KOLDRENBA-74997 format. One record per residue: residue number from 0; residue in three letters; y negated, z, x negated of N, C-alpha, C, O in turn. Coordinates in steps of 0.1 Angstrom, whole numbers, padded with zeros to 4 digits. Last residue first. Layout:
BEGIN
(NUM "ala" (Y Z X) (Y Z X) (Y Z X) (Y Z X))
...
***
This chain:
BEGIN
(266 "pro" (-0165 0345 0254) (-0163 0359 0255) (-0170 0364 0268) (-0170 0376 0271))
(265 "leu" (-0153 0313 0268) (-0162 0321 0260) (-0160 0336 0263) (-0155 0340 0273))
(264 "arg" (-0137 0300 0285) (-0131 0303 0272) (-0141 0312 0264) (-0136 0316 0253))
(263 "ser" (-0153 0294 0307) (-0141 0303 0309) (-0135 0307 0296) (-0127 0317 0296))
(262 "thr" (-0171 0276 0298) (-0175 0290 0299) (-0164 0299 0301) (-0164 0311 0297))
(261 "ile" (-0154 0253 0299) (-0159 0258 0286) (-0163 0272 0287) (-0160 0280 0279))
(260 "glu" (-0150 0250 0326) (-0138 0251 0317) (-0142 0257 0304) (-0135 0264 0297))
(259 "glu" (-0175 0246 0337) (-0169 0259 0339) (-0157 0261 0329) (-0154 0272 0325))
(258 "leu" (-0194 0226 0338) (-0186 0228 0325) (-0180 0242 0325) (-0180 0249 0315))
(257 "asp" (-0212 0217 0357) (-0198 0215 0359) (-0190 0217 0347) (-0180 0210 0345))
(256 "asn" (-0238 0225 0351) (-0234 0211 0348) (-0219 0209 0348) (-0214 0200 0341))
(255 "glu" (-0239 0251 0357) (-0247 0242 0366) (-0243 0227 0363) (-0246 0219 0372))
(254 "asn" (-0224 0261 0336) (-0218 0261 0349) (-0226 0252 0359) (-0219 0245 0367))
(253 "leu" (-0243 0257 0315) (-0230 0251 0314) (-0223 0250 0328) (-0218 0240 0332))
(252 "phe" (-0264 0274 0324) (-0266 0260 0321) (-0253 0252 0322) (-0252 0241 0328))
(251 "asp" (-0251 0299 0323) (-0256 0293 0336) (-0258 0278 0335) (-0255 0271 0344))
(250 "thr" (-0246 0301 0296) (-0235 0300 0305) (-0239 0295 0319) (-0232 0287 0325))
(249 "ile" (-0273 0303 0287) (-0264 0292 0282) (-0253 0290 0292) (-0249 0279 0295))
(248 "lys" (-0283 0325 0300) (-0290 0313 0302) (-0280 0301 0298) (-0280 0291 0305))
(247 "lys" (-0265 0345 0289) (-0265 0342 0304) (-0272 0328 0307) (-0267 0321 0315))
(246 "cys" (-0274 0345 0263) (-0260 0342 0266) (-0259 0337 0281) (-0252 0328 0284))
(245 "asn" (-0300 0355 0266) (-0298 0341 0262) (-0283 0336 0265) (-0281 0324 0268))
(244 "glu" (-0294 0381 0274) (-0302 0372 0282) (-0300 0358 0279) (-0298 0349 0288))
(243 "lys" (-0279 0392 0253) (-0273 0390 0266) (-0280 0380 0274) (-0275 0372 0282))
(242 "asp" (-0277 0393 0222) (-0288 0387 0231) (-0281 0383 0244) (-0279 0371 0246))
(241 "asn" (-0261 0402 0202) (-0262 0410 0214) (-0274 0406 0223) (-0280 0414 0229))
(240 "asn" (-0255 0385 0182) (-0267 0392 0180) (-0271 0401 0193) (-0281 0407 0194))
(239 "phe" (-0232 0373 0192) (-0231 0382 0180) (-0243 0390 0177) (-0243 0400 0171))
(238 "phe" (-0245 0358 0212) (-0235 0369 0215) (-0233 0378 0204) (-0233 0391 0206))
(237 "ser" (-0260 0340 0199) (-0267 0350 0207) (-0257 0361 0210) (-0262 0373 0210))
(236 "arg" (-0240 0326 0186) (-0250 0332 0178) (-0258 0343 0186) (-0260 0354 0181))
(235 "tyr" (-0226 0316 0208) (-0219 0326 0199) (-0230 0333 0190) (-0229 0345 0187))
(234 "phe" (-0245 0298 0219) (-0240 0310 0227) (-0234 0321 0217) (-0238 0332 0219))
(233 "asn" (-0248 0280 0198) (-0260 0289 0202) (-0255 0301 0210) (-0261 0312 0209))
(232 "thr" (-0223 0268 0200) (-0227 0276 0187) (-0238 0285 0190) (-0238 0297 0186))
(231 "val" (-0225 0256 0224) (-0216 0267 0223) (-0219 0275 0210) (-0217 0287 0211))
(230 "ile" (-0245 0237 0216) (-0248 0246 0227) (-0238 0258 0226) (-0243 0270 0227))
(229 "ile" (-0232 0222 0196) (-0244 0230 0193) (-0247 0240 0203) (-0252 0251 0200))
(228 "tyr" (-0212 0211 0211) (-0208 0220 0200) (-0220 0229 0196) (-0219 0240 0193))
(227 "ile" (-0226 0194 0228) (-0219 0206 0234) (-0215 0216 0223) (-0215 0228 0226))
(226 "gly" (-0237 0174 0211) (-0245 0184 0217) (-0238 0196 0222) (-0243 0207 0221))
(225 "leu" (-0225 0152 0201) (-0221 0165 0195) (-0229 0177 0201) (-0227 0188 0196))
(224 "asp" (-0237 0132 0215) (-0222 0133 0216) (-0217 0146 0209) (-0206 0150 0212))
(223 "pro" (-0265 0133 0208) (-0259 0138 0222) (-0244 0140 0222) (-0240 0150 0228))
(222 "ile" (-0271 0147 0176) (-0269 0136 0184) (-0262 0140 0197) (-0255 0150 0197))
(221 "lys" (-0277 0159 0149) (-0283 0163 0162) (-0283 0150 0171) (-0293 0144 0173))
(220 "ala" (-0249 0167 0128) (-0260 0157 0132) (-0264 0160 0147) (-0256 0163 0155))
(219 "leu" (-0247 0199 0114) (-0241 0189 0123) (-0253 0180 0127) (-0264 0184 0129))
(218 "his" (-0254 0221 0100) (-0257 0208 0094) (-0251 0196 0102) (-0250 0185 0097))
(217 "asp" (-0245 0243 0113) (-0259 0240 0114) (-0263 0227 0108) (-0275 0222 0110))
(216 "ile" (-0218 0245 0105) (-0221 0238 0117) (-0236 0235 0119) (-0240 0226 0127))
(215 "ile" (-0220 0261 0081) (-0214 0247 0081) (-0219 0239 0093) (-0224 0228 0092))
(214 "lys" (-0233 0284 0088) (-0238 0276 0077) (-0233 0262 0077) (-0240 0253 0073))
(213 "phe" (-0217 0294 0108) (-0230 0289 0112) (-0236 0280 0100) (-0243 0271 0103))
(212 "gly" (-0195 0301 0092) (-0193 0291 0102) (-0206 0285 0107) (-0208 0273 0109))
(211 "ile" (-0206 0322 0078) (-0202 0310 0071) (-0199 0298 0080) (-0202 0287 0077))
(210 "asp" (-0210 0342 0098) (-0221 0335 0092) (-0217 0322 0084) (-0225 0312 0085))
(209 "ala" (-0189 0356 0108) (-0192 0343 0115) (-0203 0335 0107) (-0204 0323 0110))
(208 "lys" (-0187 0380 0097) (-0180 0369 0090) (-0182 0355 0097) (-0178 0345 0092))
(207 "lys" (-0200 0396 0115) (-0207 0392 0102) (-0200 0381 0095) (-0207 0372 0089))
(206 "phe" (-0182 0403 0135) (-0192 0393 0137) (-0199 0388 0125) (-0203 0376 0124))
(205 "asp" (-0153 0411 0142) (-0160 0411 0129) (-0170 0400 0129) (-0168 0389 0124))
(204 "ser" (-0134 0413 0162) (-0146 0421 0162) (-0153 0422 0149) (-0157 0433 0145))
(203 "tyr" (-0114 0395 0164) (-0112 0405 0154) (-0124 0415 0153) (-0124 0424 0145))
(202 "val" (-0125 0379 0185) (-0112 0386 0187) (-0110 0397 0177) (-0105 0408 0181))
(201 "tyr" (-0148 0369 0171) (-0149 0377 0183) (-0136 0385 0185) (-0137 0398 0188))
(200 "cys" (-0136 0354 0152) (-0145 0365 0147) (-0147 0375 0159) (-0148 0387 0157))
(199 "asn" (-0124 0335 0168) (-0115 0345 0161) (-0124 0357 0156) (-0119 0368 0155))
(198 "his" (-0146 0322 0177) (-0138 0329 0187) (-0129 0339 0180) (-0127 0350 0185))
(197 "phe" (-0154 0310 0153) (-0163 0320 0160) (-0155 0328 0170) (-0157 0340 0171))
(196 "tyr" (-0133 0292 0150) (-0135 0303 0140) (-0144 0314 0146) (-0141 0326 0145))
(195 "asn" (-0137 0274 0170) (-0125 0282 0171) (-0126 0294 0161) (-0121 0305 0164))
(194 "ile" (-0161 0264 0160) (-0161 0270 0173) (-0149 0279 0174) (-0150 0291 0179))
(193 "cys" (-0152 0252 0136) (-0162 0263 0136) (-0162 0271 0149) (-0163 0283 0149))
(192 "ile" (-0135 0232 0146) (-0129 0243 0138) (-0139 0255 0137) (-0135 0266 0138))
(191 "ala" (-0154 0216 0159) (-0144 0223 0167) (-0137 0235 0159) (-0134 0245 0165))
(190 "ala" (-0168 0207 0137) (-0175 0215 0147) (-0165 0223 0155) (-0167 0235 0158))
(189 "ile" (-0148 0192 0124) (-0153 0204 0117) (-0160 0213 0127) (-0159 0225 0126))
(188 "ile" (-0145 0172 0144) (-0133 0181 0141) (-0138 0194 0134) (-0134 0205 0137))
(187 "arg" (-0170 0160 0144) (-0164 0165 0156) (-0153 0176 0153) (-0153 0186 0159))
(186 "gln" (-0172 0151 0118) (-0182 0161 0123) (-0176 0168 0135) (-0177 0180 0137))
(185 "val" (-0152 0132 0118) (-0151 0143 0108) (-0160 0154 0114) (-0156 0166 0114))
(184 "asp" (-0161 0114 0137) (-0148 0121 0139) (-0147 0133 0130) (-0142 0143 0134))
(183 "phe" (-0185 0104 0126) (-0185 0112 0138) (-0172 0120 0140) (-0173 0132 0144))
(182 "ser" (-0186 0108 0090) (-0183 0101 0102) (-0183 0110 0114) (-0182 0122 0113))
(181 "tyr" (-0214 0125 0073) (-0200 0120 0075) (-0198 0114 0088) (-0207 0114 0097))
(180 "lys" (-0238 0136 0072) (-0237 0123 0065) (-0223 0117 0067) (-0221 0106 0064))
(179 "asp" (-0238 0162 0082) (-0243 0151 0091) (-0242 0137 0085) (-0245 0127 0091))
(178 "leu" (-0229 0177 0061) (-0219 0174 0071) (-0224 0162 0080) (-0217 0154 0084))
(177 "lys" (-0240 0187 0038) (-0242 0173 0041) (-0233 0168 0052) (-0229 0157 0052))
(176 "gly" (-0236 0213 0028) (-0248 0211 0036) (-0251 0196 0040) (-0262 0193 0043))
(175 "glu" (-0210 0209 0015) (-0222 0212 0008) (-0235 0209 0016) (-0244 0203 0010))
(174 "tyr" (-0184 0202 0020) (-0194 0194 0027) (-0208 0198 0022) (-0218 0190 0025))
(173 "ala" (-0168 0219 0004) (-0165 0205 0004) (-0177 0197 0010) (-0179 0186 0005))
(172 "his" (-0178 0245 0008) (-0179 0239 -0005) (-0177 0224 -0005) (-0184 0216 -0012))
(171 "glu" (-0170 0248 0035) (-0184 0249 0031) (-0187 0242 0018) (-0197 0235 0016))
(170 "leu" (-0142 0246 0033) (-0150 0236 0040) (-0165 0236 0036) (-0171 0225 0035))
(169 "asn" (-0137 0269 0018) (-0133 0256 0013) (-0141 0245 0020) (-0145 0235 0013))
(168 "lys" (-0146 0288 0037) (-0153 0287 0024) (-0150 0274 0017) (-0158 0268 0011))
(167 "met" (-0127 0284 0057) (-0141 0281 0059) (-0149 0280 0046) (-0158 0271 0045))
(166 "phe" (-0104 0293 0044) (-0105 0279 0049) (-0119 0275 0050) (-0124 0265 0046))
(165 "leu" (-0111 0320 0041) (-0108 0312 0029) (-0109 0297 0033) (-0115 0289 0025))
(164 "val" (-0113 0328 0068) (-0125 0328 0059) (-0123 0320 0047) (-0132 0313 0043))
(163 "leu" (-0086 0326 0075) (-0095 0317 0081) (-0108 0316 0073) (-0114 0306 0071))
(162 "glu" (-0076 0348 0061) (-0071 0335 0058) (-0081 0324 0063) (-0083 0314 0056))
(161 "asp" (-0090 0368 0075) (-0092 0367 0061) (-0087 0353 0056) (-0094 0347 0047))
(160 "leu" (-0079 0366 0101) (-0093 0363 0099) (-0096 0361 0084) (-0104 0352 0080))
(159 "asn" (-0047 0349 0101) (-0055 0361 0103) (-0069 0357 0099) (-0072 0347 0093))
(158 "phe" (-0033 0321 0119) (-0039 0327 0107) (-0047 0339 0110) (-0052 0341 0121))
(157 "ile" (-0025 0310 0142) (-0014 0316 0134) (-0020 0323 0121) (-0012 0329 0114))
(156 "val" (-0046 0299 0155) (-0041 0311 0160) (-0031 0318 0151) (-0029 0330 0152))
(155 "met" (-0052 0274 0144) (-0059 0286 0138) (-0054 0299 0143) (-0056 0309 0137))
(154 "ser" (-0042 0250 0151) (-0032 0260 0148) (-0039 0272 0142) (-0032 0280 0136))
(153 "asn" (-0061 0230 0156) (-0052 0233 0167) (-0042 0245 0164) (-0034 0249 0173))
(152 "cys" (-0074 0228 0131) (-0082 0232 0143) (-0072 0237 0155) (-0076 0246 0162))
(151 "leu" (-0053 0219 0115) (-0059 0232 0113) (-0066 0237 0126) (-0064 0249 0130))
(150 "leu" (-0050 0193 0126) (-0039 0203 0127) (-0044 0217 0125) (-0040 0226 0132))
(149 "gln" (-0075 0183 0119) (-0072 0184 0133) (-0060 0194 0135) (-0061 0202 0145))
(148 "leu" (-0072 0183 0091) (-0083 0191 0097) (-0080 0193 0112) (-0082 0204 0118))
(147 "thr" (-0051 0165 0088) (-0049 0179 0084) (-0060 0188 0090) (-0057 0199 0095))
(146 "thr" (-0064 0141 0097) (-0052 0146 0104) (-0050 0161 0101) (-0047 0169 0109))
(145 "ile" (-0086 0139 0079) (-0088 0140 0093) (-0076 0146 0100) (-0077 0155 0109))
(144 "asn" (-0093 0153 0049) (-0082 0146 0056) (-0082 0149 0071) (-0080 0160 0075))
(143 "arg" (-0110 0169 0036) (-0115 0156 0040) (-0104 0147 0047) (-0106 0135 0050))
(142 "thr" (-0096 0191 0029) (-0108 0193 0036) (-0114 0180 0041) (-0123 0180 0049))
(141 "trp" (-0074 0184 0013) (-0072 0186 0027) (-0085 0187 0035) (-0085 0184 0047))
(140 "asp" (-0068 0173 -0013) (-0081 0171 -0007) (-0081 0173 0008) (-0086 0165 0016))
(139 "asp" (-0034 0172 -0008) (-0045 0169 -0018) (-0058 0166 -0010) (-0058 0157 -0001))
(138 "val" (-0018 0199 0005) (-0023 0186 0008) (-0035 0183 -0001) (-0045 0190 -0001))
(137 "glu" (-0012 0225 0001) (-0005 0215 -0007) (-0009 0201 -0005) (-0005 0192 -0011))
(136 "phe" (-0024 0240 0019) (-0030 0240 0006) (-0023 0231 -0004) (-0028 0228 -0015))
(135 "phe" (-0008 0237 0041) (-0022 0232 0042) (-0028 0231 0028) (-0035 0221 0025))
(134 "ser" (0016 0249 0035) (0016 0234 0035) (0001 0229 0035) (-0001 0218 0030))
(133 "arg" (0013 0276 0039) (0014 0271 0025) (0011 0256 0025) (0005 0251 0015))
(132 "lys" (0014 0276 0067) (0002 0281 0060) (0002 0276 0046) (-0009 0271 0041))
(131 "ile" (0040 0268 0072) (0029 0260 0076) (0016 0263 0069) (0009 0255 0064))
(130 "gln" (0054 0289 0062) (0056 0276 0056) (0045 0267 0059) (0040 0259 0051))
(129 "asn" (0046 0309 0079) (0042 0310 0065) (0044 0297 0058) (0036 0294 0049))
(128 "lys" (0057 0300 0103) (0042 0301 0102) (0038 0302 0087) (0028 0296 0083))
(127 "glu" (0084 0301 0098) (0078 0288 0100) (0063 0289 0098) (0057 0280 0092))
(126 "lys" (0087 0329 0095) (0090 0320 0084) (0083 0307 0086) (0078 0302 0076))
(125 "tyr" (0081 0337 0122) (0073 0342 0110) (0075 0333 0098) (0065 0330 0091))
(124 "thr" (0084 0309 0144) (0089 0321 0138) (0079 0325 0126) (0071 0317 0122))
(123 "leu" (0062 0300 0172) (0068 0297 0159) (0073 0310 0152) (0066 0320 0154))
(122 "glu" (0047 0305 0194) (0062 0308 0194) (0069 0305 0181) (0081 0308 0180))
(121 "glu" (0022 0297 0190) (0024 0311 0189) (0039 0315 0190) (0042 0326 0186))
(120 "val" (0025 0269 0196) (0023 0274 0182) (0025 0289 0180) (0031 0293 0170))
(119 "arg" (0030 0255 0218) (0040 0266 0215) (0038 0271 0201) (0047 0276 0194))
(118 "asn" (0020 0231 0230) (0014 0244 0232) (0023 0256 0229) (0024 0265 0237))
(117 "asn" (0029 0207 0223) (0037 0214 0233) (0032 0228 0236) (0038 0236 0243))
(116 "val" (0013 0200 0202) (0013 0191 0214) (0020 0198 0226) (0017 0195 0237))
(115 "val" (0021 0220 0183) (0007 0219 0188) (0007 0211 0201) (0001 0216 0211))
(114 "ala" (0048 0215 0177) (0044 0228 0183) (0030 0227 0190) (0027 0233 0200))
(113 "glu" (0046 0190 0165) (0054 0192 0177) (0050 0205 0185) (0049 0205 0197))
(112 "ile" (0031 0197 0143) (0026 0187 0152) (0033 0189 0166) (0027 0189 0176))
(111 "leu" (0048 0215 0130) (0035 0219 0135) (0030 0210 0145) (0025 0214 0156))
(110 "leu" (0070 0198 0123) (0072 0210 0132) (0059 0214 0138) (0058 0218 0150))
(109 "ser" (0057 0180 0106) (0063 0175 0119) (0065 0187 0128) (0062 0185 0140))
(108 "ser" (0052 0197 0085) (0041 0191 0092) (0045 0186 0106) (0038 0187 0115))
(107 "ile" (0078 0204 0078) (0069 0214 0083) (0058 0208 0090) (0054 0214 0101))
(106 "lys" (0088 0179 0069) (0094 0186 0081) (0085 0197 0087) (0085 0198 0099))
(105 "ile" (0072 0175 0048) (0071 0166 0059) (0077 0172 0071) (0072 0171 0082))
(104 "asn" (0080 0196 0031) (0066 0196 0035) (0065 0187 0047) (0057 0190 0057))
(103 "thr" (0107 0189 0025) (0104 0201 0034) (0090 0201 0039) (0088 0204 0051))
(102 "his" (0114 0154 0027) (0109 0166 0019) (0106 0177 0029) (0102 0174 0041))
(101 "tyr" (0142 0141 0046) (0128 0141 0042) (0125 0154 0035) (0132 0164 0036))
(100 "asp" (0167 0136 0056) (0166 0142 0043) (0152 0142 0037) (0150 0142 0025))
(99 "ser" (0167 0145 0091) (0167 0136 0080) (0167 0143 0067) (0167 0156 0066))
(98 "asn" (0163 0162 0112) (0177 0159 0109) (0178 0149 0097) (0189 0144 0094))
(97 "gln" (0135 0163 0115) (0142 0175 0112) (0157 0173 0108) (0163 0181 0100))
(96 "ile" (0131 0136 0122) (0126 0141 0109) (0134 0153 0105) (0138 0155 0094))
(95 "gln" (0142 0135 0148) (0147 0126 0138) (0144 0131 0124) (0152 0131 0115))
(94 "lys" (0126 0154 0161) (0141 0156 0160) (0147 0147 0149) (0155 0152 0142))
(93 "asn" (0102 0141 0159) (0104 0154 0152) (0118 0157 0151) (0123 0162 0140))
(92 "leu" (0105 0119 0175) (0104 0117 0161) (0106 0130 0153) (0112 0130 0143))
(91 "thr" (0106 0131 0201) (0117 0123 0196) (0117 0122 0181) (0127 0124 0174))
(90 "asn" (0081 0143 0202) (0093 0151 0203) (0105 0144 0198) (0113 0150 0191))
(89 "ile" (0064 0120 0200) (0064 0131 0190) (0076 0139 0190) (0082 0142 0180))
(88 "lys" (0070 0107 0223) (0074 0101 0211) (0074 0111 0199) (0082 0111 0191))
(87 "glu" (0059 0125 0242) (0073 0121 0242) (0078 0116 0229) (0089 0119 0224))
(86 "lys" (0031 0127 0235) (0040 0138 0234) (0055 0135 0233) (0063 0140 0225))
(85 "asp" (0008 0110 0221) (0021 0106 0227) (0031 0117 0226) (0039 0117 0216))
(84 "gly" (-0018 0111 0210) (-0014 0121 0220) (-0001 0118 0228) (0001 0122 0239))
(83 "leu" (-0025 0094 0190) (-0025 0089 0204) (-0022 0099 0215) (-0023 0096 0227))
(82 "ser" (-0021 0110 0168) (-0034 0105 0170) (-0036 0099 0184) (-0047 0099 0190))
(81 "tyr" (0007 0113 0171) (-0002 0124 0172) (-0016 0120 0175) (-0023 0126 0184))
(80 "ala" (0016 0087 0166) (0018 0093 0179) (0009 0105 0181) (0004 0107 0193))
(79 "asn" (0009 0085 0139) (0003 0076 0149) (0004 0082 0163) (-0005 0082 0171))
(78 "leu" (0025 0105 0128) (0010 0107 0127) (0003 0098 0137) (-0007 0101 0143))
(77 "leu" (0050 0093 0133) (0046 0106 0139) (0031 0108 0139) (0026 0113 0149))
(76 "gln" (0049 0070 0118) (0050 0069 0132) (0046 0082 0139) (0040 0082 0150))
(75 "val" (0048 0083 0093) (0036 0075 0097) (0037 0073 0112) (0026 0074 0119))
(74 "lys" (0074 0094 0092) (0062 0102 0091) (0050 0095 0096) (0042 0101 0103))
(73 "leu" (0091 0072 0095) (0091 0082 0105) (0078 0091 0104) (0072 0094 0115))
(72 "asp" (0085 0039 0090) (0084 0052 0083) (0082 0063 0094) (0072 0063 0101))
(71 "arg" (0083 0014 0100) (0096 0021 0102) (0096 0035 0095) (0106 0042 0096))
(70 "gln" (0058 0005 0094) (0061 0007 0109) (0074 0014 0111) (0077 0019 0121))
(69 "leu" (0058 0002 0066) (0050 0013 0073) (0055 0016 0087) (0056 0028 0091))
(68 "asp" (0081 -0004 0044) (0078 -0008 0057) (0071 0003 0065) (0078 0012 0069))
(67 "asn" (0089 -0007 0017) (0076 -0001 0020) (0071 -0005 0034) (0060 -0010 0036))
(66 "asn" (0110 -0021 0006) (0111 -0006 0006) (0097 0000 0010) (0095 0012 0006))
(65 "ser" (0091 -0049 -0003) (0104 -0043 -0001) (0102 -0028 -0002) (0094 -0023 -0010))
(64 "lys" (0064 -0062 0015) (0068 -0054 0003) (0081 -0047 0006) (0082 -0040 0016))
(63 "ser" (0058 -0072 0039) (0064 -0081 0030) (0069 -0074 0017) (0077 -0079 0010))
(62 "asn" (0044 -0053 0052) (0058 -0054 0055) (0065 -0064 0046) (0078 -0064 0046))
(61 "leu" (0018 -0058 0041) (0025 -0045 0038) (0040 -0046 0041) (0048 -0042 0033))
(60 "gln" (0011 -0082 0053) (0012 -0081 0038) (0020 -0069 0035) (0029 -0069 0025))
(59 "ala" (0011 -0073 0079) (0020 -0084 0076) (0022 -0084 0060) (0033 -0086 0056))
(58 "phe" (-0009 -0054 0079) (0005 -0050 0081) (0015 -0061 0077) (0026 -0058 0073))
(57 "phe" (-0031 -0072 0076) (-0028 -0061 0066) (-0013 -0057 0067) (-0006 -0056 0057))
(56 "asp" (-0030 -0088 0099) (-0029 -0094 0085) (-0025 -0083 0075) (-0016 -0086 0066))
(55 "glu" (-0035 -0068 0118) (-0022 -0076 0118) (-0020 -0082 0105) (-0008 -0082 0100))
(54 "lys" (-0060 -0058 0112) (-0048 -0049 0111) (-0035 -0057 0110) (-0026 -0054 0102))
(53 "asn" (-0085 -0071 0092) (-0076 -0074 0103) (-0063 -0066 0101) (-0056 -0068 0092))
(52 "ile" (-0112 -0050 0082) (-0099 -0057 0078) (-0090 -0059 0090) (-0088 -0049 0098))
(51 "asn" (-0137 -0037 0081) (-0135 -0050 0089) (-0123 -0058 0084) (-0123 -0070 0081))
(50 "asn" (-0139 -0012 0071) (-0140 -0023 0061) (-0137 -0037 0068) (-0136 -0047 0061))
(49 "val" (-0134 0004 0092) (-0148 0004 0086) (-0150 -0007 0076) (-0161 -0011 0073))
(48 "gln" (-0107 -0003 0098) (-0118 -0005 0107) (-0131 -0006 0101) (-0139 -0016 0103))
(47 "leu" (-0092 0006 0075) (-0092 -0009 0080) (-0104 -0012 0089) (-0110 -0023 0088))
(46 "leu" (-0098 0033 0076) (-0103 0025 0065) (-0103 0010 0069) (-0112 0002 0065))
(45 "asn" (-0085 0040 0100) (-0100 0041 0099) (-0105 0033 0088) (-0116 0027 0089))
(44 "leu" (-0059 0035 0093) (-0065 0028 0104) (-0080 0028 0104) (-0087 0018 0106))
(43 "leu" (-0057 0055 0073) (-0054 0041 0070) (-0061 0032 0081) (-0068 0023 0077))
(42 "asp" (-0061 0079 0087) (-0070 0075 0077) (-0069 0060 0073) (-0079 0053 0071))
(41 "val" (-0038 0078 0104) (-0051 0079 0109) (-0061 0074 0099) (-0070 0066 0103))
(40 "ala" (-0016 0078 0086) (-0018 0067 0095) (-0032 0066 0100) (-0039 0056 0101))
(39 "asn" (-0024 0089 0052) (-0018 0090 0065) (-0022 0079 0075) (-0032 0072 0071))
(38 "leu" (-0018 0077 0019) (-0026 0077 0031) (-0018 0080 0044) (-0007 0075 0045))
(37 "glu" (-0009 0094 -0010) (-0004 0086 0002) (-0013 0088 0014) (-0017 0099 0017))
(36 "asn" (-0015 0091 -0045) (-0017 0097 -0032) (-0012 0088 -0021) (-0012 0075 -0023))
(35 "lys" (-0006 0074 -0065) (-0004 0089 -0067) (-0007 0096 -0054) (-0002 0108 -0053))
(34 "gly" (-0012 0047 -0066) (0001 0051 -0061) (0004 0066 -0062) (0016 0070 -0061))
(33 "arg" (-0037 0039 -0072) (-0028 0041 -0083) (-0014 0046 -0079) (-0005 0048 -0087))
(32 "glu" (-0049 0040 -0047) (-0047 0027 -0054) (-0037 0027 -0065) (-0031 0018 -0068))
(31 "val" (-0049 0067 -0043) (-0041 0059 -0034) (-0038 0045 -0041) (-0027 0040 -0041))
(30 "lys" (-0067 0076 -0062) (-0053 0079 -0064) (-0044 0071 -0055) (-0032 0069 -0058))
(29 "ser" (-0090 0067 -0050) (-0087 0062 -0063) (-0072 0064 -0066) (-0065 0056 -0072))
(28 "tyr" (-0091 0083 -0027) (-0088 0069 -0026) (-0084 0063 -0039) (-0075 0055 -0040))
(27 "phe" (-0098 0108 -0039) (-0085 0107 -0032) (-0081 0092 -0031) (-0069 0088 -0033))
(26 "ser" (-0123 0102 -0049) (-0112 0106 -0058) (-0099 0105 -0052) (-0089 0101 -0059))
(25 "glu" (-0137 0096 -0026) (-0135 0085 -0036) (-0124 0089 -0045) (-0115 0080 -0049))
(24 "ser" (-0122 0109 0004) (-0131 0110 -0008) (-0128 0099 -0017) (-0117 0093 -0017))
(23 "ile" (-0122 0091 0035) (-0116 0100 0025) (-0125 0100 0013) (-0134 0092 0012))
(22 "val" (-0144 0081 0048) (-0132 0083 0056) (-0123 0093 0048) (-0117 0103 0054))
(21 "asn" (-0164 0074 0031) (-0164 0088 0036) (-0153 0091 0046) (-0152 0101 0052))
(20 "his" (-0157 0049 0021) (-0166 0050 0032) (-0167 0063 0039) (-0169 0064 0051))
(19 "ala" (-0140 0035 0004) (-0135 0048 0010) (-0144 0052 0022) (-0139 0058 0032))
(18 "phe" (-0156 0015 -0005) (-0145 0011 0003) (-0140 0024 0011) (-0135 0023 0022))
(17 "glu" (-0176 0028 -0020) (-0180 0020 -0008) (-0168 0017 0001) (-0170 0018 0013))
(16 "ser" (-0159 0039 -0040) (-0167 0048 -0031) (-0171 0040 -0019) (-0170 0046 -0008))
(15 "gln" (-0149 0016 -0052) (-0140 0025 -0045) (-0147 0034 -0036) (-0142 0037 -0025))
(14 "thr" (-0170 -0012 -0044) (-0166 -0001 -0053) (-0156 0008 -0045) (-0155 0006 -0033))
(13 "leu" (-0163 -0045 -0034) (-0167 -0032 -0031) (-0162 -0022 -0042) (-0152 -0024 -0048))
(12 "lys" (-0156 -0072 -0031) (-0165 -0069 -0041) (-0172 -0055 -0038) (-0184 -0053 -0039))
(11 "lys" (-0135 -0081 -0016) (-0147 -0078 -0009) (-0159 -0074 -0018) (-0170 -0071 -0014))
(10 "glu" (-0116 -0083 -0035) (-0120 -0095 -0029) (-0133 -0093 -0021) (-0141 -0102 -0021))
(9 "ile" (-0113 -0055 -0040) (-0118 -0064 -0051) (-0123 -0077 -0045) (-0134 -0082 -0049))
(8 "arg" (-0101 -0048 -0016) (-0114 -0042 -0020) (-0120 -0051 -0031) (-0133 -0053 -0030))
(7 "ile" (-0077 -0062 -0017) (-0087 -0065 -0006) (-0100 -0060 -0010) (-0110 -0067 -0008))
(6 "lys" (-0064 -0049 -0039) (-0067 -0064 -0039) (-0077 -0068 -0028) (-0086 -0076 -0031))
(5 "lys" (-0063 -0023 -0030) (-0071 -0026 -0041) (-0074 -0041 -0042) (-0086 -0045 -0045))
(4 "leu" (-0045 -0026 -0008) (-0059 -0021 -0006) (-0068 -0025 -0018) (-0079 -0029 -0016))
(3 "ile" (-0022 -0034 -0023) (-0028 -0043 -0013) (-0043 -0039 -0010) (-0051 -0048 -0009))
(2 "glu" (-0017 -0011 -0038) (-0020 -0024 -0045) (-0027 -0034 -0035) (-0036 -0041 -0039))
(1 "gly" (-0012 0008 -0019) (-0024 0009 -0028) (-0028 -0004 -0035) (-0039 -0007 -0036))
(0 "met" (0012 0000 -0008) (0000 0000 0000) (-0013 0000 -0009) (-0022 -0007 -0006))
***
């Protein structure tokens, strides 16, 4: 895959940084071209889109490579199904992966995806949870990997607050106050992670630790499609400061706009 991407990039006269286009980091993409890193399906499709590469032509080239058939790779099929929310296919693929000779890390990722889509993350065993926790740190450049970020967002319930603080510090370092410069999808997922983090600060009654989440999300782009995250952030900021009046104004606004589902999840 890396060889094909490199060939296309050179034909388009783009640098590695220009080709990566903030979908993934330049350093991660460089290793993809050298065969040292592997792209997940979501990032691959995003790269093809931002670089105006015809998907059918790309996969035709890829499938011509022996022993490198992307469409038959169980892991990539699983990631594709996850990005599409195809629960039935995820359940089927997870069974195949668990019964295959795939690496343990792939089996753990598959287990987490299956648990997330079936809302049974809290039912995972202690051993499974610990394996999942370790797997996040084994993903190269996980802070910029959209699939890994989405999985973290959906599985934060298995982490204690100190573990979540470590994740948030890594995110703060990775985006360095420039979150608004990244793609909409990255900003949306990071914002959702911050909201979930605020909820955990509430659950653990440790409001001071919410500050790192505010430092990250305050650099979200001020655009309508991300507005709900900013509104909910303002609620938590008011809640942690015991500003009951502003909390009520925000929840009243949400309810008046038929967003009771959101207010029902707030403290």
